[in-house]
N, C-alpha and C positions, 0 to 999 in steps of 0.2 A: 504494500500500500504506500508507494512512494509519494502519492499525492495527498496523504492524510491531512485533513484540515481539522484543527482541534475544536472548532465550534465557538471560538471566543467572540465576544461582542454580543449585542442584542440585549434583550430584557433579562432580568434575573429570573431564575426558575426554582421551583420546588418539585423535586422528583422523588417518589417513594421507590424502594427496592425490596424485593423479597423472593422467596423460593418455596415451591412445593414440588418435590422431585421424587419420583418413584418409577421404576421399570417393573412391569407386572408379567408374571408367567401364569397363564390360566390353567396349566397342567400340573401345578404344584398342589399337593393336598393341604397346604397351610395357607390360611388367610393372613394378610399383613395387618397388624394391629398397632394401636397408638404406642405401645411399649417398644415396638421395633424402631419407630422414629426417635423416641426419647433415648433409646440406647445409643444411637449414633449421632444425631444432630437435630436439636431444636433450640433456636435462639430468636430473640426479638428485642426491640428497643435498644438500650444502651449496650447490652451484651452483644447484640448483632453488630452494632457500630464498632465495638472494639475488635471483634473477630475479623472484620473486613478491612481493617487497616493493613499497612504493609508489614507490621511487626508482630502480628498474632496469626495463628493458623485458623483459616476460615472453616476448613473441614478437618477437624482433629483426627489424627491417625490415618488420614487419607490423602489430603492435598493441602499444602499451606495456603495457596492463593487460588481461588476459584472465581466463578462468574461475578459474584457480588463485589469482590475486591477489584476485579477488572472494571466493572461499572464505575465504582467510586473513583478510580484513577482517571477515567475518561472525564468524569464530572469535575475533578480537581483541575485537570488540564484546561478544560473549557472556561472555568472561572465563573463566579457568581451563580453557582448552582447549589442550593441547599439540598443535601442528601438526607432523606428521611428513612430510617430503618423501620421496616414493617414487621415481617415474620419470615423465618426460614426454617424449613424442615426437610430432612432427607433420611431415607433408610436404605439398607442393603436391598437390592432387588429381591422380590419374593412373589408369593401368590397375590391375587387381587386384594385390594384394600377392603377390609370390612367397612360397611357403610358408616357405622358410628365413627370410625377412624377418619374417613374422608370428611365427614361433617365437622369433626373437631378441627382438622387442618384448615378447612375453608373458613370456618367461623373465626379462627385465630387470625388469619390473613385479613379478612374483612374488618375485624375489630381494629387491627392496626391501621387500616386505611381511614376508618372513621375517626380514630384518635388523631390522625395526622393533620386534620384540617384540610385547607385548600391544597390541592396538588395539581401541577400542570401536566404531570405524566407519571407513569409507573413502569418500572422494569421488573419483569418476572423471569426467573430461571426455572424452566419447566423441562420435563423429559419428553413427552409426546407419545409415550407408550404406556401410560398409566391405565389401569382398569380397576373398576370398583364393583364389588359384588352387589347386584341388584340395580345398578344405575343403567338407564337406557340411552345414554349418550356419552361421547368421549369426555372424560373428566376434565381435561385441560380446557375444553370448550366451555364447560360449566364454570370453571374458575375465571376464565376471561370474561364471560358474560356477566357474572356477578360483580367482578371488579369494575367493569365498564359502567355498570349501573350506579356505582357510587361516585364516579368522577364527573366533574362539571363539563359542559359543552366545550369542545375545543381541546380537551385533554387528550393525550396520546398514550398508547401502550406499546412497549417493545417486549417481545417474547423471544427468548432463546430456547432452542431445543437440542436434545442429544442427537448425535448423528444417526441413531437408530430409531428416531421418531417415526410414527406412522402418520404422515401428513394427511390432513383432511380439511375440508372447508371450515369445519368447526374451529380448527387451530389457526387458520389463515384469516378468516373474515373479521374476527373480533380483535385482531392485533394490527396496529398500523405498521409495525416493522417485525420481521421474522429473521432471525439469525441462527445458523446451525454450527455445531462443532465442525472442524475441518481436519481432525486427526483421529486415527484409530490405531493404537490405543489413544484414549482421550487425554492428552496432556494439555490441550489448549483451552481449558475452562476459563481462565482469567482473560486471555485474549478475546475469547468469544464475548464475555461480558463487556470488555472494553469496546469492541466493535458495536455492540448493541447500544451502549450508552452514548457513544460518539454520534451514531446516526440519529438517535432519539433527540439528543440535545440540538443537533443541527436542524432537524426537522421542526422542532418546536420554535426555534429562532428564525425560521423561514429561510435558512441557508441551503436547504435542499427540499425537494418534494418527492417522497417515495412513491414510485409506481412499480408494481410487481407482476410477475407471471409465474405460473408453476405448472408442472406436468406430473402425471402419476403413471407409473409403469406396472403392467401385470407381471411383476417379478418379485419373488420372495427369497430366492437364493441365487447367487452368482458372484462374480468378481473374485473367485479364488478365496484367499484368506481375508480379503477386503481390508488389508492393512494399507494405510495411505502411502507409506514410503517403500512398499514392495510391489513388484509386478503382480497382477496386471493393472491394479488401480492407480499406481504411482503417476502415470502420465495424465490420467484424468484429473487427479487432485492438483497436480502442478498447473494444468491448464485452467482449472476452476479458480485456484488462488490467484493466478495471473490476471484474471478478469478484473479484479479490483484495482489493478494499476491504471485502469481507464477511469478518468474522473467521472464518467457518466454512470459507472456501476457502483452502487452502494454495497451490495452483497451478492454472493453466489453460494448456494448450498446444495449438497447432495445428501439425501436421507436414505440410508440403506437399512431398511425397516427391521425392527425387532419382530421376528415372526412367531412369537410364542403367546400372543394374545388371541382371543377369539373374535377380534374385530373382523367383520366380513369383507372390508375393503382394504386389506393389507396390500402393500406394494411399495417399491422404491419410489422416490419422488425427487424432483428437482425444483429449486426455487431461486429466482433471480429478482433482485430489486434494483431499479435504476433511478436516476435523478430526473424525474419528469420526462422519461422517454419510454413510453409503453411498448412501442414497436421493437426497440432494442431488447427490452425485457422478454418479450415473446420470442424473439429470435434466439437469444442466448439460452433461455429455458429449454427450448426445443433442441438446440445443439447439444446441450449438456445431457439431455435425455437420450439422444442418439448415441453419444459416447458411452453412457452407462449401459445402455441396452446391448452395445456391441460386446460387452464382457459377460453376457448372461450365461454362456456355456462354460465359463471358467469356474469350476466347482472347487470346493475345499479338498484338501488332501484326503486320500483314502484312509478310512478309520480301521484300526486293528481291534481284535478281541483282546480282553485282558491277557489271555495266555500268549497270544502272538506278540503283544507289546512287551511283556516281561521277557520273552525269549530274545527279542531284539536288544533289550537292555543288557541281558546276560552276555551277549556277544559284542556289544558296542565298545569301540575304542574311545568314544566321546566321553564316557563316564570317568575316564582317567583325568579329565580336565574339570569335571563338575558333574552334578547330577543330570541325568536325562529327565526331561519334563514329560510326564504323562498327563495329557489334557483329557480330563474325564468328560468327554464331549456330550454325553447324555445327562449329565448332572451338574450343569454349570450354574453355580450360585450367583455368579456375576450376571446371569441372564434370568434369574428368578427361580431356579430349581432349589429344592430344600437341602441338598447336600448329603442325603442319606443313602446314596448308592453303596451297596455292599458287594458288588460284583468283583471289583479289583481285590478287595480284602479276601473274598472267598477263594480266588485263584492263589493268592499268596499263602493262605492257610493250608491249601492243598499242596502247594509246592512253591516255597519261597525262593528257590534257586540260589540260596545263600546271599541274596541281595538285601542291602539296607535300603528300604523303601519307606518314605514318609507318606502316610495316608490319612487325610482328614475325613471323618464321617459324622454326620449328624445322627445322634441316637440318644434323645433325652432320657429315655427309660434306663438305658445302660449307664449313662452318666450319673443318674441318681443312685443307682445300685452301687457304684464304685467310688462316689465322691468322698465319702468319709473313711475310705480304707487307707491305712498308712502306706507310704512309699515302700516298695519292696514286697508287698503282699502278693502272693500267687493265688490265682482263683480260676476255676472253670467258669466260663462266661458264654453268653450267646449274643452275637451282634445281629441286630434286626433292622437298623437304620431308622429313617423317618416313619412315624406311625402313619398308616394309610398309604404308604408308597409302594407296597407289594414287592419288597426286595427279598432275596433268598436269605434265610437264616444261616449264620456262620458260627459253629461252635469254636471256641478259642480256649487255649491254655495260656493265660496271660499273666504278666507281672505288672503291677502298678508302678509306673516310672516317675510320676509327679503330677502336679496339677497347678493350674493358674486360673485367676478370675479377673476380669476386666471389662472394658467397653464392648468386647465381643462375646460376653457371657462366660460360662464356666467350661473349662477344658481339662480332661484327664488324659494323660499319656499312658498307653498300654503297650508293653513290649511283648511281641509274639514272635518266637523264632528270631529271625534276623531282621524283621520289619517292625515298624512302629505305627500305632494308630493314635490319632488325636480325636478323642470322643468328645463331642460338644453338645450343649443343650440349645444352641441357636445355630442356624445354617452357617457353616464355616467358609470364610473367604481369606485364606492365608496367602495373599499375593506377595507378601514381603517375607524374606528369610527370618525376620525377627519373630514371626509367629512361632517358628520352631525353636529359636534360641530361648524364648521364654519357657519352653518345655525341656530345656537342657540338651537340645539337639542342634548340630551344626549342619545346615542344609547343604553347604558346599561339600561336605564329606560323605553325603549320601550317594547311593548309586542312582536313585530315582526319587523324584518328588511329584506327588499327584497334585495337580492344580484344578480348582473348580472355577476356572476363569479362562475365557478364550484369548484375551489380549493383554489386559492390564498388568499381569504379572511380569510380562517381558520387560517392562520399564525397570523393575527391581531385580531381575535375574539376568540382565543384559551381559554382565561379565561373569556369570556363574554357571548358566546352563546353555549348552550349545547344540543340543539335539532335542527336538520337540515331536512327540508322537500323539496323534489323536486316537483316543480309545473309545470304542462304542460298546454300549450295553443296552439298557432299556430304562429311560428316565424322562424327566420333564422337558429336557432340551434336545430330545432326539431329532436329528435332521430328517430321519425317515418319516417321522410324524408330520413334518412340514411338507415334505415332498408329496405325500399321499393324501393330505387333507383336501376336502372338497371346499372350494371357494365360490362365492357368489359370482364373481367374475373369474373365469379360468386364468390361472397364473402359471408362469414358468417357474420351476421345471416340471411340475406335476402334469401340466397340460402342454400340448404342442401349440404354441402361440406364434403366429407368423410375424407379427409386428406389434408395437406398443400403441400406436395411434388409435386403433379401433377401440381399445378398452379405456383409453385415457378419459374421455368425457364421462363415462359411466362411473369410473373409480373416483373422479373428482366430485361428482355429484353426491355420492354417498347417500346415507339416510340415517335418521335417528334409530337408535337401537343397536348400532354397530358394536357397542361394548356391553350389551346386555348379557 
């Protein structure tokens, strides 16, 4: 963005900022509750203001600077912008929100707006793939509509969405500006908030006039590993980011949808916002859609069974340099699965191959059974995983190796043969080696580490793990479930779709009840 204009000059502004952020997986047996947000991130008022400065972590134990910090820096650079903290809440991805939880979140946000008094605008950091149990419309659309109703005429809303948002008219029409992440893994939260704040301030001061266009593709899987700096998506992301070097282009975003909700109108989407140039927005949104569609046949790497993956680890030279990563592809907590897959543990219990493997498993009943046992206790146990997840039972002869309690719940380490289990009472997301260090284990010295995340762990294991294997079993993030699902509008790769343009108008039109 070599042409970046800070938005200085013009009238003083009062802009509120907040967040309600959750990625839902409809195939998890667990509903997301208020406690799940309170465990990770709930802030408002002065506490939110402190956390979004440059010297405090905005998302504790996750990311020091995120969207709201970025927004505040854009406002500081623009000058004469009063930044009003509203309410911010985020939880680990999980099952759909229980309706009382959603109502609580929305009420807190709206109360913050009512307390704020006059606002010229609001910036909201949203996900775009939230789902609420019993709600008959996209939740982010409800949030935007209710916020809009509290603002005076002429006020504007900027919304940022995760790169895996399921874009719909509900998410577009009620926001004056839409900005998406442009990295996968998502390291650019703060830059995204900065871009959203900068465009919002400039628009409110009459320095630009946002005009936008978007396209929706009948595509739910494609793009290979979909990482922005690796082929095949690298060239597309470079081209898209380069668009904003043109003064006429305010933003360009590609949304590679989260496919694990039951929304009927799932699909990749493109969105381009220009400065008072609707024809250019239409042309670029169309071209970006063509570029994305061209990668539809690039699928993720072939997945291995647990036995096949462990055989590869046993013969791998890479484990001399660090642990091989086993990506538990059907049980990705980072995509809303409950984390209670027992298939890899079952294979290790049958034949551990002498490998030191670190395996996190959600099993609250087993956690409760062993929580008070002293370290060193040996016990015959049965691993069952998440209640209601229908996982195979795994008999174990285990030794209690330690326990920890913190913001990610309670965890007990069980030593079984040559491998180690981390049994937790909340869905585990051990993307950082420190998760294992707290249990007295050095991830670097392991032969393999099981990850419940597709992408984000790579940021923290960049210099530690050099071989990554996708493992398949049967869980809430099964790609096979996505491929074989029946969609209201036929989607690639489950259906043979010749082109994206025929489906685009119907997908963009959508209908209420998509998230029922």
